[in-house]
N, C-alpha and C positions, 0 to 999 in steps of 0.2 A: 445482522452484523455480529461479529465475534469480538471478544476482548483483544485478540491478537491483531485485529484490523487497526485499532487505534495505535497500537505499538508500531506496526509497519508504517502507517501514515506519518506518525510523529517522527520516526527515524528518518524517513525520506525528506520530510519538510525541514527538520532541524539541521540536517547535514547538506541540504540542497543537492541531492544526488540523483543520478540515473544509474540504476543497477539491474543486472539480471538476477534471477532468483538465487542462484548459488552464492554469489558474493554478498547479497543482501542477508541471507541466512547466516553466513559466516560472521559478518560484521555485527549483526544483532546479538549473536551469542558472545562474540568478543567483547561487546559492551555490557555483558551481564544479563542479557535477556534469554531465558530458556525457551527456545522455539525450535521445532523440527523443520528440516528442509521440505518435507512433503506438505507441512502446514503452510510454510511460506508460499510455495507454489499454488496451493489451493486458495489461500486467502488473496493472493495477487489476482487470480482469475476472478474471484468474487468482487474484489474492489474495482476491477476493470469493468465488470458488468454494471456496476453502480456509478461509473464515471468518476471515481475517486482517484484512480491512477490510469495512466495510459502508456501503451507501448511506444517507444521512440527508437529511431535509428534502424528499424527493421531487423534488429538482432536480439529480440527478447529483453531489451532493457526497459525498465519501468521508471516513471517519474510520477510524482503527485500532481494532480491537476488543480486548476483554480477551484473546482467544485470540492476537491479534497481539502484544500486550504479552508474553504468556507465551512466545511463540515467540522474541521478541527477547531475553528473559531466559535462554533456553536450557532452559526447562522442557519444551518440546515439540520434537520433531524433525520433519522433513518427512514421514517415514513415519507419524507419529501424527496428521497432519492429515486430517480428513474432507473428502471432495469432494462438493459439492452442485451441482445444475444449476439 
């Protein structure tokens, strides 16, 4: 897990959004978070592998999952997350 992962998860959860990578990147920076577009894309892929975000709508939109919410609440540690391919 990366420090940027928490930032992405918190942003999606706080704003209750479904976003593709580019608008997510733009809005994170707009809200004062310094993060690159390639980092957002990479981290979304990793977060999806751990079940913390999921693709919705068939158009590369991502939302936080229940597992992601549980992780933010401290109910799960990085060691407890399953990795899928």
